[in-house]
Structures are given as C-alpha cells and as structure tokens.
C-alpha positions in Angstrom: -2.4 -8.9 20.0 -1.8 -5.6 18.2 -3.1 -5.1 14.5 -1.0 -2.4 12.3 -3.1 -0.5 9.5 -1.0 0.9 6.3 -3.3 2.9 4.4 -2.0 4.5 1.4 -3.9 6.5 -1.4 -1.8 6.4 -4.8 -2.3 8.8 -7.5 -0.9 6.6 -10.9 -0.3 9.0 -13.2 -1.5 8.7 -17.0 -3.3 5.4 -16.8 -6.4 5.2 -19.1 -8.2 2.0 -18.4 -9.4 -0.5 -15.3 -6.9 -3.2 -17.0 -3.7 -0.5 -17.0 -4.2 0.1 -13.1 -4.4 -3.4 -12.7 -1.1 -3.7 -14.6 0.5 -1.4 -12.3 -0.8 -2.0 -8.9 -0.8 -6.0 -8.7 2.9 -6.4 -9.4 3.3 -4.0 -6.1 0.7 -6.0 -4.1 2.4 -9.1 -4.9 6.0 -7.6 -4.1 4.8 -6.3 -0.8 3.0 -9.1 0.3 6.1 -11.0 -0.7 8.9 -8.8 0.4 7.3 -8.0 4.0 5.0 -11.0 4.5 1.7 -8.9 5.0 -1.3 -8.7 3.7 -2.1 -6.3 1.2 -5.0 -5.4 -0.9 -6.8 -2.8 -3.2 -9.5 -1.4 -0.5 -11.1 1.7 -2.4 -11.6 3.6 -5.8 -11.5 0.4 -7.7 -13.2 2.4 -10.5 -11.5 5.1 -10.9 -8.6 4.8 -13.3 -5.7 7.2 -12.1 -5.6 6.3 -8.2 -5.9 3.6 -5.8 -6.1 2.9 -2.1 -4.0 0.3 -0.8 -4.1 -1.2 2.6 -1.4 -2.8 4.3 -2.5 -5.4 7.6 0.2 -6.5 10.1 0.0 -8.4 13.1 2.3 -8.1 16.0 2.4 -8.3 19.5 4.9 -4.9 20.2 3.1 -1.4 19.0 6.5 0.5 18.5 7.1 -2.8 15.7 4.2 -2.5 14.0 4.8 1.6 13.9 7.9 1.0 12.5 7.3 -2.0 9.9 4.4 0.7 8.2 6.6 3.7 8.1 9.2 1.1 6.3 6.8 -0.2 4.3 5.8 3.6 3.0 9.2 4.7 2.4 9.2 1.2 0.2 6.7 1.8 -1.3 8.2 5.8 -2.3 11.7 4.1 -3.3 10.5 1.2 -4.9 8.0 2.7 -7.6 9.0 6.3 -8.9 6.0 6.1 -11.5 3.5 6.2 -8.9 2.6 9.4 -6.1 1.8 8.5 -2.8 -0.6 11.5 -2.1 -1.6 10.4 1.3 -0.6 7.8 4.4 -2.3 6.7 7.3 -1.2 4.4 9.9 -3.0 3.0 12.6 -2.3 0.5 15.2 -5.8 -1.3 16.6 
C-alpha cells in the first residue's frame, strides 16, 4: 500500500483577515474532498492572512496512479480557482 501526499502552497491575494482566508479556503477544501474523494486540510501558515498550505492525501496500491492523480489535483486547483496563485507544490509517495 502506498500513500501519496500533495502539498500546495497558495497565495490568496488581497485577503485582510483570517475570516476572509477561511471563506476562500473552506470551499476549496470541501470541493477537493468531494470531487476526488481525498483527505484535504490546511496544514501550515494558519496565522498568515494571505497564504495557506494545503495537503491532499490518497492511498492506493499503484505508485504511478498516485503520482498521476495528485498531479491532476494540482492542475484542477490551478484551473478552477483563478483568484488564488499556486506558489509551490510537491508530490511525495511513501
């Protein structure tokens, strides 16, 4: 069994409060969970208003499947939410 982790650092633009940040990130997290049936959460920079670090986790038997699926999730994030900027992303297979 393999575990795939996609870590995405996002810049949220002109966000001025943690409440506004939450209003942007919460729908993204919910939609990713529903669309891809993955575990998703904000894992770092919770106290920074205009940045966030999301982690998406999947479990599968095939390493290539995990790599491809997590790359698709990254592409989906960039295409669906034009108001955020993906600063960096990293895929790790354990």
